[in-house]
N, C-alpha and C positions, 0 to 999 in steps of 0.2 A: 438758342432761339433768340434772335432779335427783331424789334419793333419799330417801324417807322416812326421818327419822332413827330411828323407832320400830320400824319392821317392814321396812325397805330396799326397797320396792317403789318403781317410779318414778312418780313423782308425776303428775298428770295435768296438762294445758295450763293449767288454771286454779288451779294450787297444792295442790289435794287428793291425797289419798291415794285408791287405787283400793278399798282395803278400806273399807268403810264404818263400821265398827267401832274405826278405829284411832284411838289419840288425838290424834293430829295433826289430824284433822279436827274434833274437840271443841277443840281448842285454836283452832284458826281461827274456830270457830262463836262461842265465849265473846269472842276478840277483836273478832269484827264486831260483837257485842252491846255490847260496851264501847264501842267506836267511835261507834256510833249513839247510846246513851246519851250520851255527851260530845258529840256534836253537837248533840243536844237540849239538853241544858245550856248550850251555848253560845248557842243561838238563843234559848231562855228569857231569859239573863242580857242579850243585846242588846235585848230587848223589853221590857226594865224588870222582869224576874222574872214576868211573868204569863203 
């Protein structure tokens, strides 16, 4: 059982906080977007940058 470091709620099974406006969820969203962008950049680099 993990607790949110910002509000203390018990995290859902997917690691998100049950409080929709919690900063923890915003951080997870930004990290997921950055990871997607990194994967897209890696794909572009392996395809010759096209």
